[in-house]
C-alpha positions as CSV (number, residue, x, y, z in Angstrom):
1,M,-5.2,-74.1,-115.7
2,H,-9.0,-73.3,-115.0
3,N,-8.5,-74.1,-111.9
4,V,-5.2,-72.3,-110.5
5,Q,-6.6,-69.2,-112.2
6,R,-9.8,-69.8,-110.3
7,I,-7.7,-70.2,-106.8
8,T,-6.1,-67.3,-107.3
9,Q,-8.9,-65.2,-108.3
10,A,-10.4,-66.3,-105.2
11,Y,-7.0,-65.4,-102.9
12,S,-6.8,-61.9,-104.8
13,Q,-8.0,-58.5,-102.8
14,A,-10.3,-56.4,-105.0
15,P,-8.5,-53.1,-105.8
16,W,-11.5,-51.2,-103.4
17,R,-9.9,-53.3,-99.9
18,R,-6.1,-52.1,-101.2
19,Q,-6.9,-48.4,-101.5
20,L,-8.9,-49.0,-98.4
21,Q,-5.7,-50.4,-96.4
22,L,-3.8,-47.6,-97.8
23,I,-6.3,-44.6,-96.8
24,G,-6.4,-46.3,-93.4
25,L,-2.3,-46.6,-93.0
26,F,-2.4,-43.3,-94.1
27,L,-4.8,-42.3,-91.4
28,L,-3.1,-44.1,-88.7
29,T,0.0,-42.3,-90.0
30,L,-1.4,-39.1,-89.0
31,I,-3.3,-39.8,-86.2
32,L,0.5,-40.7,-84.4
33,V,1.7,-37.4,-86.4
34,A,-0.8,-35.3,-84.6
35,L,-0.6,-37.1,-80.5
36,A,3.2,-36.5,-81.3
37,A,2.6,-33.0,-82.2
38,G,0.0,-32.6,-79.3
39,V,2.3,-34.0,-76.9
40,Y,5.0,-32.0,-78.0
41,L,3.1,-28.4,-78.1
42,N,2.0,-29.7,-74.3
43,L,5.3,-30.4,-72.7
44,S,6.1,-26.5,-74.6
45,A,3.5,-24.8,-72.8
46,R,4.1,-26.5,-69.4
47,A,8.0,-25.4,-69.7
48,G,6.8,-22.1,-70.7
49,A,4.5,-21.8,-68.1
50,I,7.3,-23.1,-65.2
51,G,9.7,-20.7,-66.8
52,R,7.6,-17.7,-66.4
53,E,6.9,-18.7,-63.2
54,V,10.2,-18.9,-62.1
55,Q,11.2,-15.5,-63.8
56,E,8.3,-13.6,-61.9
57,L,9.7,-15.9,-58.4
58,Q,13.2,-14.2,-59.1
59,Y,11.9,-10.7,-60.0
60,N,9.7,-11.0,-56.4
61,R,13.0,-12.5,-54.8
62,R,14.9,-9.4,-56.1
63,I,12.0,-6.6,-54.5
64,T,12.4,-8.5,-51.5
65,Q,16.0,-8.1,-51.4
66,R,15.6,-4.4,-52.4
67,Q,13.0,-3.8,-49.6
68,I,15.7,-5.6,-46.9
69,E,18.3,-3.3,-47.5
70,D,16.0,-0.5,-47.6
71,L,15.1,-1.4,-44.1
72,R,18.6,-1.6,-42.7
73,T,19.7,1.3,-44.5
74,R,16.5,2.7,-42.4
75,L,17.7,0.9,-39.2
76,A,21.1,2.3,-39.4
77,F,20.0,5.8,-39.7
78,L,17.6,5.7,-37.3
79,T,20.2,3.8,-34.7
80,S,23.7,6.0,-35.2
81,E,24.4,8.4,-33.4
82,S,23.8,11.7,-34.2
83,T,19.8,10.9,-34.8
84,L,19.7,9.2,-31.0
85,E,21.4,11.8,-29.5
86,E,18.7,14.5,-31.7
87,R,15.8,12.0,-30.4
88,A,17.3,11.7,-26.3
89,R,17.4,16.1,-26.8
90,D,14.1,16.4,-28.3
91,L,13.1,13.8,-25.5
92,G,14.4,16.5,-22.7
93,F,17.7,14.5,-21.8
94,R,21.1,16.1,-21.9
95,P,24.6,14.7,-21.5
96,A,25.5,13.9,-17.8
97,S,28.1,15.7,-16.2
98,G,31.2,14.1,-14.1
99,D,29.7,15.3,-10.8
100,E,26.1,13.9,-11.9
101,I,27.6,9.9,-12.6
102,V,27.0,7.9,-9.8
103,Y,28.8,4.6,-9.3
104,L,26.8,1.6,-7.3
105,L,28.9,-1.3,-6.2
106,V,27.1,-4.0,-6.3
107,P,28.0,-7.4,-4.1
108,G,28.8,-10.7,-5.9
109,Y,28.8,-8.9,-9.1
110,V,32.4,-9.6,-10.2
111,G,32.2,-7.8,-13.6
112,P,33.1,-8.6,-17.2
113,H,36.2,-11.2,-17.3
114,P,38.9,-10.3,-19.2
115,A,39.0,-11.9,-22.4
116,I,41.7,-15.1,-22.8
117,L,43.5,-14.8,-25.7
118,A,45.4,-17.2,-27.5
119,Q,49.3,-17.5,-27.4
120,P,51.1,-15.7,-30.0
121,P,51.9,-17.7,-32.8
122,T,55.3,-19.3,-33.0
123,S,57.0,-20.8,-35.5
124,I,56.6,-24.5,-35.3
125,S,58.7,-26.8,-37.5
126,A,56.5,-30.3,-38.7
127,P,58.4,-33.1,-37.5
128,A,60.3,-34.4,-40.7
129,P,58.2,-37.8,-41.6
130,T,59.8,-41.0,-40.9
131,L,59.4,-44.0,-43.6
132,A,60.3,-47.4,-42.8
133,P,63.8,-48.4,-44.8
134,E,61.4,-51.3,-47.1
135,Y,60.0,-47.9,-48.2
136,T,63.4,-45.4,-49.1
137,E,65.9,-48.3,-50.3
138,S,66.3,-48.6,-54.1
139,L,65.7,-51.8,-56.0
140,F,69.6,-51.9,-56.5
141,D,70.1,-51.6,-52.5
142,W,67.5,-54.7,-52.2
143,I,69.0,-56.5,-54.4
144,W,72.4,-56.2,-52.8
145,R,71.0,-57.3,-49.5
146,A,69.0,-59.6,-50.5
147,V,72.0,-61.5,-52.5
148,F,75.0,-60.3,-49.8
149,E,73.6,-59.9,-46.0
150,P,72.1,-63.3,-45.0
151,A,75.8,-64.5,-45.9
152,A,77.1,-61.9,-43.3
153,P,75.4,-64.3,-40.1
154,L,77.4,-67.6,-41.1
155,R,80.5,-65.4,-41.7
156,E,80.0,-64.2,-38.0
157,N,79.3,-67.6,-36.5
158,A,82.6,-69.6,-38.3
159,P,85.1,-70.4,-36.0
């Protein structure tokens, strides 16, 4: 009995070793939780920064589109008939009268070709779809044909 107690005592751990193991396990769990939280915060910060960048790019896109529309409006105003007529008068131009217009014949010039238009639409009826008889006969018709039609050539050849 004394030997058994010695062997048990030799293999049992001291209480301070058990406490060290529990503290180590707790610290390892704490480090893993902190590591997971750090990764989560890093990903959240990246996603937030990218989201903000997307918002900024969309804002810049809206501003650019607005500038393009403003420039188109300005171009339309500058090329309007009334504006061009006023600019021409300011430069000293005036409308030409009928006797001031001179037409020149240029040899070899054919002029614009007339537009070739498509023929007017007509009512085109689509051809009726044609299906093979195998696809249009019913099961009853097929059985009837399979049972009774092979005998028909034999009756025709009979004397």
